[in-house]
N, C-alpha and C positions, 0 to 999 in steps of 0.2 A: 504493500500500500504506500509506504513511504517512498519507495523507488518510483512508483507511478506519479506521485505528487511532484517529486524532484524532476522527473522527465517533463511533466506538464509545465512546471515553472520555467525550466530551461527553454522549452519550446516557445513559451510566451515571451520570454526575455529576448530570444533571438528574433522572433517575429516583430516585436516592438522596435528593436534595434535596426532591423532591416527597413521597416517603414520610415523610421527617423532618418536613416541614411538616404533613402530614396527622396524624401522631401528636401533634404539638404542638398542633394545633387541636381535636382530639377532646375534651379536657377542657373547653374553652370552649363547644363545642357542647352537651355534657351539662349544663353549668351553665345556659345559656340555656334549653334544652329543659325541664329540670326546674323552673326558676324560673317558667315559664309553665304549669305543670301542677298537677294536684291530687295530694294524697298518694296516692290510689288509683292514679292513672296512673303515678306514680313507682315504687311498690312492686308494681304489678300484674305478672302473668305475661306478658300479651300486650304485647310491646314495640311502640311506634309511633315512627316517625322524628320526628314532631312531634305535640303534643297535638291531639286532635280539637277541643276547645273551649279556645282560648287564655285563660288566666286572668289578664287584665290587672289584676284586682282584687288580686292578690297584692302588687303594688307599693304600692297604697294601704294594704293591711292591714299591710304592713311598717312604715310610718311612723305608722300609727294605733294600733299595739299599745301599750296603756298599761303593760304589764309590762316592756317593753324600750325605753328611749329611744334608738332607732337614729339618729334625726337628730342628737341631741346627741352621740352617739358618733362619728358622721362628722365633726362639727365639732371634737371633741376630738382625733381622729386627725390632722386637717388642721393644727391649731395645733401639736400636738406634733411632727408630721413637719417642718413648716417651721422651728420654733424649734430642733429638734434638728439639722437640716441646717445652718442658718446658724451655730449655735454651734459645731458640730463643725468646719466649714470654717474659722472664725476661730481657734479654739484650736489645732487640729492643724496648720493651715498656718503659724501663728506658731511653734509648737514645731519643726516640720520645717525652717522657714527658719533658725531660730536654731541648730539642730544642724548645718545644712549650711553656714552662712555665718559665723556669729559665732565668732571664734577664742577658744577656752576650753580649758584643759588637761584638764578633766574631761568634755569634750563626748562623747568616745567611751564613757566609762563610763556617762554618762547615757543615751546611745543604747542601749547594751547592756541597761541596766536597763529601758528601754521595751520592748525585744524580749523580755525575760524575762516581762513581763506577758502576752504572747501565749501563753505556755505554762501559765498559771494557769487552771484551769477556772473557768467562770462560777459554778458552784455553790459554790466556795470563798469567793467574795467576796459572795455573795448575801445571806447572813444579816447580816454586818457592815454592808453597805450599807443594808439595811432598818432595822437598829437606829439607824444614824446619821440616816437620813431621818425615822424616827419621832420621834427625840429633838428634831429641829428643827421638828416639827409640820407636816411636808410631806406627810403621808398624805392621799390624795384631793385633791391639788392639782397644778397644772401644773408647779410647781417640782419636786415629787417625781418627776414623770414625765420631765422633761426634763434637769435639771441633772446627776444622777448618770451619765448616759450621754454627756455632751458630749465627753469625751476618749476617743479610741480609739487604742490602741497601733499597730494595723495601719495606720490612716489616717495617723498621724504618720509611720510608716515610709515609706509611699508618697510623702508630701509631701517628706520628706528626700531620697529617691532622685530625685525629679523635680527638686528645686532643685539637686542636685549636677550635673545636666546642663544647668541653665539658663545661658545665656551670661553669663560674668562681665563681659565688656566693657560690657554695658548698665548694669550696676550701678556699674562704675568710672566711667563717664561721668556717672552721676547723682551720685556722690560729688564729682566735680570741680565740679559745679554747686552743691555745698554740702549735699546731702542725706545724712542719716544712714541707719542700717539701717532704721528705720521708714519714712522717706521713700522709700528705694529699694524696699522691699517694697510699699508701698501705691501708689506712682506708676509704678513700672517693672515689678516682678515680677508683681503681680496682673493688670494690664491685658493683659499678654502671656502669661498662663497661663489664660485663661478656658476653653479647651477642657478642660484637666485639672480645673479647678475644677468645671466642669459634669459631668464624668464622676464625680467623687467625690460631688457633690451628688445625682446620680441614684441611686447605690448607697446613699448614706446615707439618703435619703428613703424608698426602698423598704424598707430595713432598719427604720427607725423606724415606718413604717406597719404593717409585719407583726409588730412586737414583740408578744408575748403574755404571757409569764410575769411580767415586771416590772410592766406595767400591771395585770395581774390582782391582784397583791398590793397595789400602791399604791392603785389605784383602787377602794377599798372602798365608796365611795358611787356609786350609779348615775349621778349627774351627772358623775362623773369617769371613766366607762368609755370605753375606746377601741373602735374598730370590731371589733377581734379579740375582745375580751372580750364585746361584745354578741353576736357570732356564736356564741360558746360557750354562751350562755344559752338558745339554742333547742334544745339537746340536754341533757336531764336524765335522772335515773333513772326517771322516770315516763313522760315523753312525748318524742317527737322530732318537731318540726315541719319536715318535709322541705321543703315548698314555701317556707317562710320562710327556711330555711337557704340554699337555693340562690338565692333572690331577693336575700337580704342579701349573699351572696357575689358575685353579679353586679354589684350596686351598688358594693360595696366595692373591686372590682378596676378599676372604670372610671378613678378618679384615677391609678392606677399605669399603666394603658395610655396615658392622655394624656401623663403625664410622660415615659414611655419613648419614645413616638412623637415628642414635641417635642425631646427631648434625645439621641436615639439617635446622631445624627451626631457630636455632641460627645463622647458616651460612647465611641465607637469610637476617635476621634482622641485622646482623653485617655488611654485605656488604652495605645494605641500609643506615647504620649509618656512613659510612666512611666519607661522606661529604667532597669531595675534595675541600679544600679552600686554598687560598694563604696566 
């Protein structure tokens, strides 16, 4: 009886997992299918599982379009994503380590102030941030796209919680060898926290790659567009280039797929090691 219940439970679990996987993959199928179709096939009444005549030329048209520098936009997004990820890891990990380890009587007050920033809507700080960036002459530059978003209160919070659970014995042994806080952080903490750093890096890169509103305002020059801004340019009040939208979408998600597949093991381990502690 117990064996039958176990078998039934396993079958139900696999069935639910299969349905969830199918629903998850449907949007990707639609993206690929429409990316290789004509606008008439995409909007036509007679639906076909796959286009009769695969339009491989859509890929060439995407990069040859003189009105949208899609190749440059991909490069900009890659540079912004990498710099944003590296900068956020450095700034937020140092802030989190300082709040978790360096004795300071106002450390808790600073930590609570960081948490308060999580409750402030982005729209409230958007205009002041743009005025500051504009006054510095950073409009349509990588500095304007990257630097304002380097610090994240939530990422700082995650690093602090992780470092609170990091074995103090390793750091104490480092101090016996003459290392200070910086030496302990760089030589002991970071090498032993690569799983968590990889998890935060994955989330941060995906967030930076998918950012739209800030790059839209700052990247006023076409040469400073990111891939999300370039995608939006295919849909205007006059025309909608469906085949280019879907082809651009298919191309733009490939880096995210590769990043996720490469770092998924560290992502799961890093999230499991967060250890939300007070």
